N, C-alpha and C positions, 0 to 999 in steps of 0.2 A: 628644364634645368639648361643650363649655360654650357653649351660642348665648346670642346677645345676643338685647336686646328687639326684635320686628319691629313699625312701626307697622302697623294694621288695615287692609285696605283702600285699602291706598299710589292713590294715581294709577299708572295705568301699568303693575300688576299682570296677569300673563297666568296665567290657570289655565290647568292640565291640560287642561280641557274643551273651553279652545276651543285647542289646541292643534294640532287638526286642521285649524283653516282658516288656518295657517302653514305651506306647504308644503316639505318640506327641512329644516325647523327641530328638532333633537332634544332631549329633556326635558334633556341639557345644557347646550344654549345657550339654552334655556327658564328654566332654573335660575341659569345667567349672566349673563337680561337681567335677571331678577326681583331678584336679591341687590345688581345695582348698583342699581338700583329704590331697594331697601327698606334694607336695611343701614347699618349705621353706616359712616363712610368713616375712612380712616386721618387725615383730617386733623382730623377731630373725636373723635380718642382725647383722653382726660384723665384716666379714671378708672386708677385703680390695675388695675380686674379686667378693663378693656378691654387695657394696656399687657401686663398678664400672659397672654393669651391671644395675642400678637404673641409674645411672647419663646417661650409654650409651643410653637406653629409651629413656630419656627427651631430648636426643642430635637429636635422631631418629623423636621425636615427632614433634619438630622445625622446622627438615627437609623437612618432610611432610608434613608441614603447609606455609614452605616457610619464613621462618621468620627467623630472625636471634638468632643462641643457645646465651643461658643463657651464663654468663661469668660464669667464676669457684665459685664466690661465689654464685652467684644465685641458681647456680647447687648446690652445697653442702647445701643451707637454702633451698630447694626444697626438696629437697631427704629428709632432716632432719624433715622438714613438715608431708612428705608423710609417711615416717616411724614412725608417729605419730599418726595422724589424720587419719590413712588407715593401721592398724596397722598388720591388718587381710588378708590384699591385699596380691597376691604374684607376682613375673613377669610377670608372663603371662597373671594375671589382667593389671596391668599395659599396658601391649603390646596391649590386646585385648580392651581395653577401647581407649587407643591411634590409632587401624586401627577403631573400631567405629565412632571414631573422623570425622576421615580423612576421612569415606563414608559415614557421615552422618546418621547414622542409631542408633546413639546412642540421645535419648528422653531428649537434654537437649538445654537450647539458650544464654549457654556460649559464649563469642565472644574473640577473644586474641586481636585484636586491634594489632597486629605486635608483640605482647609481653609474651613468657612463663611465665606468671604473676604468682604467688600462688595462686590469686583470681582464673584466669580462671582455674589453673589444679582445685581447689577444686571443683570450679561447674561440670566439665567434670567429676572429681569421684566420688563426691557426687550422679551423673546422674549411674556412670554406678554402684556404690554399689546398686543401687534403683533395675536397672535391672539383677546384679546378686542374689540379695536374693530370687527374687521370682522365679529366676530358681531353684537355691537350695530347695526353700521350695516346685515347682515342682515335683520335685525327690525325697526327701525324702518323701513327701505323697503317691507316688506312690509307694517306694518303702517299706513303712507300710504298703501299702494296700498288694500287696506282701507276705510281713512276715506271715499279718494276715488270707491270705489265706493259706499258708503251715501248721497253727495248726492243728493239730492232733488232730479231735474228739473224748471226752472219751469213751471208749468201752461201751454199755449197760452193759454189765457181773460187769464191772470195778464200774459202778454206782450204782448199786446192793450192792454190797459188799461195800462201801462206805457207803450209805445211813445205813445198817444195823447196822457200826460200831457208826454213829450217834445217830442212835437210843438207844444201849446199853449204850454208852456216857452219852446223853440225861436222862437215865431210871435210870442210878446209882447216877447223880447227884440230881434229883428230889425225888426217891424213899430211895436209900442208905444211900444220904450225905442228906437227907432235904433242896437241896439248890436251888435254882430259874434257869432255866436253861437256858439259854444267846440263843436265838436262831439268832445267826450270819447270815446275810445275808437273813433271810427269810428263810431259806432254807428247814427244818421243815416243817413250814408253808405252805408251797408254794406245796408239798410232800401231804399232808395234805386234802388241800384245793381242789388241781387238781384232785385226788382221792379218794374224798367224802368220806373220811375217819371217817370225824365227824359231826354229826349234826350242823349243826350252829344255835341253836334256837334263837328266841328271849330275851329266859331271857341269856342266852349264851354272848349273845353282848351286853348288857344292862350291865352285871357284866362285860363283859371284857373291856368297855367303862369307865366305874367306875374304871376300877381298873388302866386302862390307865390316866386317871387324876389323881387322885392321887398317881401316881407312879413319874409325872411331877410334882408334889407338892412336895414333898419329895427329890426330886430333886435339884430343886430348893434354895429350905431349906438348904441342903447339900453344894448348892454352893452358898448362901451367908455366911454359917458359916466358910468357908474356905476362904471366900475373907478378913472377918472380921481380922481372928486369923491372915493370912499372909500381911497384909495392903496391899490388890489388889482392885481396883475398880471393883466392881461387874456387871459382864453382864447378863441383860434380858436373858431368852430363846427365845425371838427373833433373839440374836445376834447370837445362837448356828446355828450350822450347817443344822439344821433340824430346820422349822417352831413349831410352838405349836401345830397346828393341826396332826400334822404328830408326831410329839414325840409323842401325846397322842396313836395312831393309831401303832404306832412302837410296846409302852409297851402294847396294848390291844391285839395284835397279839400276844407277849408274853406268854400273859396271855393262851389265844387258845390254846397253846402248850404247854404249863405244864397240863393245864386241862384233855388236851388227855391222854400225859403220865401217869397221874396217874389212869389213869381208862383204859388201853389197855390192851391186854394179848399179854406181847410182844414174847415169843416163840412161837403164833399161829400166830401174825406179820409176822414177820423173816422168817415163811415158805412161806408165799404167796406173797413175793414183786418180781418183774419180770420185765425185762427189759422194756416190755410194758407202766409199771407205770412212765416211765419218761417220756412221750410226751406231755410233756406239754411246 
């Protein structure tokens, strides 16, 4: 069969040598993945050679089924149908689908009734699309898992330096700029809590929750005013990414962090931060 030229060293190409790193992936599935990445898709077909290849595959399909090949007009119509409705397929997908139909290994109840009709072709290719999609998802999930395992953890010494920089920045916000430090990701709060750097007294917790409730009310008031000014429909806090209780607790944790920053001996603390303090 005439092969369309493939781009060399395409992104996402998996070699046979790397197949062992993908458990439960067959060479056939690997081929489907690589072809999807590298072969020209039907939506990009525009040359006579490309269209002739699709036509030849349809004739092959008819011959393998032992039925009369479609005439020129029907072939043209079927090619256009495939190009439009299965635009992300490539010629190897079509060939795979044909062979799976012929060998009864495609999960489809399609019957040709002696004719390679568009309805029959559509049912077969729809079944192959589902199969191909499961293959692509399976391989991509395994590739993502492999990539995540390759991520190099941050060295303990680097984490120490990063925390020192964060604390210095936070102190500058709270003490020098007299601003509220926004503890994104609860980085400082988790550090404080894990290392018991602050006594979580009943009074502190109560004050923090009051601050959280007040801050949420202020946020909602601001949202209402902005909605009125911009003539938008107001969305309640329940429509936001966080539920009401979660937002209150987030503001409460922020209160704790800012209270801690106001009362620490920063110079002494910076000297005492060690890698062991990040084992949480």
